[in-house]
C-alpha positions in Angstrom: -7.3 6.3 7.7 -7.6 8.4 4.6 -8.9 11.9 4.5 -9.6 14.1 1.5 -10.2 17.8 1.8 -11.8 19.8 -1.0 -10.2 23.2 -0.8 -9.3 26.4 -2.7 -6.1 28.4 -2.2 -8.0 31.7 -2.2 -10.4 30.4 0.5 -9.5 31.4 4.0 -11.8 28.8 5.5 -9.9 26.1 3.7 -6.7 27.2 5.2 -8.2 27.3 8.7 -9.9 23.9 8.2 -6.8 22.1 7.0 -4.7 23.7 9.8 -7.1 22.4 12.4 -7.6 19.0 10.8 -3.8 18.5 10.6 -3.5 19.2 14.3 -6.4 16.9 15.1 -4.9 14.2 13.0 -1.5 14.5 14.7 -3.2 14.2 18.1 -5.2 11.2 16.9 -2.1 9.4 15.7 -0.3 10.2 18.9 -3.1 8.7 21.0 -3.9 5.7 18.8 -0.8 5.0 16.8 -3.0 5.0 13.6 -1.7 7.2 10.8 -4.0 9.6 9.0 -3.3 10.4 5.4 -4.6 13.8 4.4 -4.8 14.7 0.7 -6.1 17.9 -0.8 -8.6 18.0 -3.7 -9.5 20.8 -6.0 -12.5 23.0 -5.5 -12.6 26.4 -7.2 -14.8 29.0 -5.5 -15.0 31.0 -8.7 -13.7 29.1 -11.8 -14.2 32.3 -13.9 -12.4 34.7 -11.6 -9.9 36.9 -13.6 -6.3 37.2 -12.5 -6.2 41.0 -12.8 -4.5 42.1 -9.6 -7.7 43.7 -8.4 -7.5 44.2 -4.6 -9.4 41.4 -2.9 -11.4 43.7 -0.6 -12.6 45.6 -3.7 -13.6 42.4 -5.5 -15.4 41.2 -2.3 -17.2 44.5 -2.0 -18.5 44.2 -5.6 -19.6 40.6 -5.1 -21.2 41.0 -1.7 -22.9 44.3 -2.2 -20.6 46.9 -0.7 -17.5 47.5 1.4 -19.5 47.0 4.7 -20.4 43.5 3.7 -16.8 42.7 2.7 -15.6 44.0 6.0 -18.0 41.8 7.9 -16.8 38.7 6.0 -13.2 39.6 6.7 -13.9 40.1 10.4 -15.7 36.8 10.6 -12.5 35.1 9.2 -10.3 37.0 11.6 -12.5 36.1 14.6 -12.7 32.4 13.6 -8.9 32.2 13.1 -8.0 34.0 16.3 -5.8 31.7 18.3 -4.9 29.4 15.3 -1.7 31.3 14.4 -2.7 32.2 10.9 -1.9 35.7 9.6 -4.3 37.4 7.3 -3.6 40.7 5.5 -6.7 41.2 3.4 -5.7 44.7 2.4 -2.7 43.3 0.5 -4.5 40.3 -1.1 -5.3 40.4 -4.8 -7.9 38.4 -6.7 -6.6 35.4 -8.7 -7.9 32.5 -10.6 -6.6 29.3 -9.0 -6.8 26.7 -11.8 -3.0 26.7 -12.3 -2.4 26.5 -8.6 -4.6 23.4 -8.4 -2.6 21.9 -11.3 0.5 22.5 -9.3 -1.0 21.0 -6.1 -2.0 17.9 -8.0 1.5 17.6 -9.5 3.0 18.1 -6.0 1.3 14.9 -4.8 3.1 12.9 -7.5 6.4 14.7 -7.1 6.6 14.7 -3.4 3.7 13.0 -1.8 0.7 14.3 0.1 2.9 15.9 2.8 4.6 18.0 0.1 1.3 18.9 -1.4 0.0 20.2 1.9 3.2 22.1 2.6 2.8 23.7 -0.8 -0.9 24.6 -0.1 0.1 26.3 3.1 2.7 28.3 1.2 0.1 29.4 -1.3 -2.4 30.3 1.4 0.4 32.3 3.1 1.3 33.9 -0.2 -2.2 35.0 -1.0 -3.5 36.0 2.4 -0.4 37.1 4.3 1.9 38.5 1.6 -0.2 39.9 -1.2 1.3 37.6 -3.8 -0.5 36.6 -7.0 -1.2 32.9 -6.8 -2.0 32.7 -10.4 1.4 33.9 -11.4 3.6 31.1 -12.7 6.8 32.5 -11.2 5.1 32.8 -7.8 3.8 29.3 -8.0 7.2 27.8 -9.0 9.0 29.7 -6.3 6.6 28.5 -3.7 7.1 24.9 -4.9 10.8 25.4 -4.5 10.3 26.7 -1.0 8.9 23.4 0.1 11.6 21.3 -1.6 10.0 20.6 -4.9 11.8 21.0 -8.2 11.2 24.6 -9.5 12.3 23.8 -13.0 9.9 20.9 -13.2 7.1 23.2 -11.8 8.0 25.7 -14.5 7.7 23.0 -17.2 4.3 21.9 -15.8 2.9 25.4 -15.6 4.0 26.3 -19.2 2.0 23.3 -20.5 -1.6 22.1 -20.0 -0.4 19.1 -18.0 -2.6 18.4 -15.0 -5.6 20.2 -16.3 -7.6 17.0 -16.8 -6.9 15.9 -13.3 -8.1 19.2 -11.8 -11.3 19.0 -13.9 -11.8 15.4 -12.7 -11.4 16.4 -9.1 -13.9 19.2 -9.4 -16.3 17.0 -11.3 -15.9 14.3 -8.6 -16.9 16.8 -5.9 -20.0 17.8 -7.9 -21.1 14.2 -8.4 -20.6 13.5 -4.7 -22.8 16.4 -3.8 -20.0 18.6 -2.4 -21.1 22.2 -2.8 -18.6 24.1 -0.7 -15.0 24.5 0.3 -13.7 23.3 2.7 -15.3 19.8 2.8 -13.6 17.0 4.6 -14.3 13.4 3.5 -13.1 10.6 5.8 -12.5 7.2 4.4 -14.6 8.1 1.3 -17.9 8.0 3.2 -18.1 10.6 6.0 -18.4 14.2 4.7 -17.9 17.2 7.0 -18.7 20.5 5.3 -17.5 23.8 6.5 -15.0 24.8 9.1 -15.0 22.8 12.4 -13.0 23.1 15.6 -9.9 21.0 16.1 -11.8 19.1 18.7 -14.7 18.4 16.3 -12.3 17.0 13.7 -10.7 14.8 16.4 -14.1 13.5 17.3 -14.9 12.7 13.7 -11.7 10.7 13.4 -12.4 8.9 16.7 -15.9 8.0 15.5 -14.7 6.7 12.1 -12.0 4.6 13.8 -14.5 3.1 16.2 -17.0 2.3 13.4 -14.3 0.4 11.5 -13.3 -1.7 14.5 
């Protein structure tokens, strides 16, 4: 079974969804013996976001109409993630454009496989949401690639070029053409789309239903 997840590395819901989906997939494989291949695809929440080190809470307040609305959104994330083991430090997070991060994630699939790609995505989510790192910075991106066993020098070469840009644009365009309008969106076997964040149990149920339909 193949699963694609359209995500952004500055989207907390994407981190939560992938975490729950991976756990559901592991449980599904343990029960059925059927492997689940999870690959991430590019979806930029704000393709025009500047990488200016503006505090994320400040940027959210400007976009959502004030600090109270930003605080409400942050609390929604914290409440939803409670119990999932994810650590959010929104006060440390900074705004960043994610195009280069998506180029690196696309390259990671070729360089190390979908497992390495997901490991890198988790590193980038952790960097952005837990450590206040700038996930548009090339040194940050290359060091996170090295942290999951990928070649930092090769990552540096990629980031210094325009390589991978066409692939990111293709993935974003594919999402638009498929009617995908939000991150995260989980697509199972190219046909079953599940938008938004679901519980681990709900993802497991989707995998069971798709498996049953293919029997």
